[in-house]
C-alpha positions as CSV (number, residue, x, y, z in Angstrom):
1,M,0.2,0.0,0.3
2,D,1.4,3.6,-0.6
3,Y,0.8,5.8,1.8
4,F,1.1,9.0,0.2
5,N,-0.3,8.1,-3.2
6,D,-2.8,10.9,-2.6
7,L,-0.2,13.4,-2.0
8,N,2.1,12.7,-5.0
9,Q,-1.5,12.6,-7.0
10,Y,-2.3,16.1,-5.1
11,T,1.3,17.5,-6.0
12,N,0.7,16.9,-9.7
13,E,-2.7,18.2,-10.6
14,I,-1.1,21.8,-8.6
15,K,1.3,21.0,-10.5
16,D,0.1,20.8,-14.0
17,R,-2.6,23.5,-13.0
18,I,0.0,26.3,-12.2
19,A,1.9,24.5,-15.6
20,A,5.1,23.7,-13.9
21,S,7.1,22.0,-15.6
22,A,8.4,19.7,-12.8
23,A,7.1,18.6,-9.7
24,A,9.2,16.8,-6.6
25,I,8.4,15.0,-3.0
26,C,10.7,14.5,-0.6
27,V,9.3,12.7,2.8
28,M,12.0,12.2,5.9
29,K,11.8,11.2,8.9
30,D,14.5,10.8,11.9
31,N,17.0,11.6,9.3
32,K,15.7,8.9,7.0
33,I,13.7,9.3,3.5
34,L,10.5,7.9,4.4
35,H,9.4,8.8,0.3
36,E,10.5,10.3,-2.6
37,W,8.5,11.2,-5.8
38,Y,9.1,13.3,-8.6
39,S,6.8,14.1,-11.9
40,G,8.2,16.3,-14.9
41,Y,10.8,17.6,-17.1
42,H,13.7,20.6,-16.1
43,H,11.6,22.7,-18.8
44,F,9.1,22.3,-21.6
45,H,11.2,22.4,-24.4
46,K,12.7,19.4,-26.5
47,G,15.3,17.0,-25.2
48,A,14.6,18.7,-21.6
49,R,16.5,16.1,-19.0
50,K,13.7,14.3,-17.1
51,V,13.3,15.3,-13.2
52,D,15.2,12.8,-11.0
53,V,17.0,12.8,-7.0
54,F,20.0,15.1,-8.4
55,S,17.3,17.7,-9.8
56,Q,17.5,20.9,-8.0
57,F,14.5,23.5,-7.6
58,N,14.2,26.7,-6.8
59,V,12.5,27.5,-4.0
60,Y,12.4,31.4,-3.8
61,S,11.1,32.2,-0.2
62,T,13.7,30.8,0.6
63,R,15.6,34.1,-0.2
64,V,14.3,36.2,2.3
65,T,15.7,33.4,4.7
66,Y,19.4,33.1,3.0
67,V,19.9,37.5,2.7
68,G,18.5,37.2,6.6
69,L,20.3,34.7,7.9
70,A,23.7,36.4,6.5
71,A,22.3,40.0,8.2
72,A,22.8,38.5,11.3
73,I,25.8,37.1,10.3
74,A,27.4,40.2,9.5
75,I,25.8,41.9,12.4
76,H,27.8,38.7,14.4
77,D,31.4,39.4,13.4
78,G,31.3,43.4,13.3
79,A,30.8,43.8,9.8
80,I,27.2,46.0,9.8
81,K,27.0,47.1,13.5
82,S,23.6,47.4,14.3
83,L,19.6,46.3,12.7
84,D,19.4,49.9,13.3
85,E,22.1,51.4,11.2
86,P,20.9,53.8,8.4
87,I,21.1,51.6,5.0
88,R,22.9,55.3,3.7
89,N,26.1,54.2,5.4
90,Y,26.4,51.2,3.3
91,L,24.8,52.3,0.2
92,M,27.1,55.4,-0.7
93,T,26.6,56.1,-4.8
94,Y,22.6,56.0,-3.6
95,D,21.3,60.2,-2.9
96,S,20.9,60.4,0.8
97,S,18.0,62.5,0.8
98,I,16.4,58.9,-0.7
99,L,17.4,56.3,1.8
100,N,17.0,59.7,4.5
101,N,17.1,57.0,7.7
102,T,15.0,53.9,6.6
103,T,17.5,50.9,8.5
104,I,18.5,47.8,7.9
105,R,15.8,46.9,10.6
106,H,13.2,48.3,7.6
107,L,14.7,46.5,4.9
108,V,14.3,43.0,7.6
109,T,11.5,43.5,9.4
110,R,9.9,44.5,5.7
111,T,8.9,47.8,7.4
112,M,8.9,50.8,5.3
113,G,11.6,50.8,2.9
114,L,12.5,51.7,-1.1
115,Q,11.1,51.6,-4.2
116,F,12.7,51.5,-7.5
117,Q,10.5,52.6,-10.1
118,G,10.6,51.6,-13.9
119,D,13.5,53.9,-14.5
120,G,15.7,52.3,-12.1
121,V,15.6,55.1,-9.8
122,L,15.3,54.5,-6.2
123,R,13.2,57.1,-4.6
124,R,11.5,56.6,-1.0
125,F,7.2,55.1,-1.3
126,E,4.7,54.8,0.7
127,A,3.5,52.3,4.3
128,G,1.1,50.2,2.5
129,T,3.1,50.3,-1.2
130,S,4.1,46.6,-2.6
131,F,7.9,45.9,-2.5
132,E,8.4,42.3,-1.7
133,G,10.7,41.9,-4.5
134,K,13.5,44.5,-4.3
135,R,14.0,44.6,-0.4
136,P,16.0,41.7,-0.6
137,E,17.9,42.6,-3.2
138,I,18.9,45.9,-1.5
139,L,20.2,44.0,1.8
140,A,22.1,41.8,-0.4
141,A,24.1,44.1,-1.1
142,I,24.8,45.6,1.8
143,I,26.0,42.9,3.1
144,K,27.9,42.5,0.3
145,N,29.4,46.1,1.0
146,A,30.6,46.0,4.6
147,T,31.4,42.2,4.1
148,G,33.1,42.0,1.1
149,K,31.6,39.0,0.2
150,T,27.7,37.5,-1.3
151,V,25.0,36.1,0.5
152,A,25.8,33.2,-1.1
153,E,29.7,33.2,0.3
154,L,27.8,33.6,3.7
155,I,25.8,30.7,3.5
156,N,27.7,28.3,2.2
157,K,31.4,29.2,4.5
158,R,29.3,30.0,7.2
159,V,26.1,27.5,7.5
160,F,26.2,24.6,4.2
161,E,29.7,23.4,4.7
162,P,30.0,23.2,8.8
163,L,26.4,21.4,8.6
164,G,27.9,19.1,5.7
165,I,24.6,20.5,3.4
166,T,25.7,19.1,-0.2
167,E,22.4,19.6,-1.9
168,T,21.5,22.8,-1.6
169,E,23.0,26.0,-2.2
170,W,22.3,29.5,-3.1
171,R,21.6,30.2,-6.8
172,T,23.1,33.0,-8.8
173,A,22.9,31.5,-12.2
174,G,21.7,28.4,-13.9
175,K,23.6,24.7,-13.4
176,E,22.1,21.7,-16.0
177,S,21.2,20.2,-12.3
178,L,18.8,23.0,-12.1
179,V,15.0,23.1,-13.4
180,C,14.4,25.9,-15.0
181,D,10.2,26.7,-16.5
182,I,11.4,27.5,-19.6
183,K,7.6,28.8,-21.2
184,S,8.3,30.1,-24.8
């Protein structure tokens, strides 16, 4: 009897509904894999690789967590003095009147901040304005300016390597094992 059949079926239905090229499930308990399931291909083009145990998926919701952890490492190491430090201290190329008194805490907690306009200009944004996508990028730039290292370098060196985690990474470019959901 397959206890996970309903989960597999549901996940496959969602994959199809959202027009994803692939889906995967891995259920673990007590450091043991109880169930693995794979469906689909790395992208929608002819010749795409079938998803398997070596396929990697972007999990975009973890990006904010990784950037926040890298910020915590930078604060712990003293590269960033405090969450309440103004971001203008790390973004010298921007007009300080635009950055005003926005702090690193504002970026981490998403309480206020900045907005890139379509013309690429950084401007203040009003409360309630949607700006979820750029905060991690601005914080990542601050971390790079403060530490001299990218978020990927900090996370890999300080978290993944010491824990012996080898099958996850902060990807900034594609690679063969990465599922990309390209549609054209």
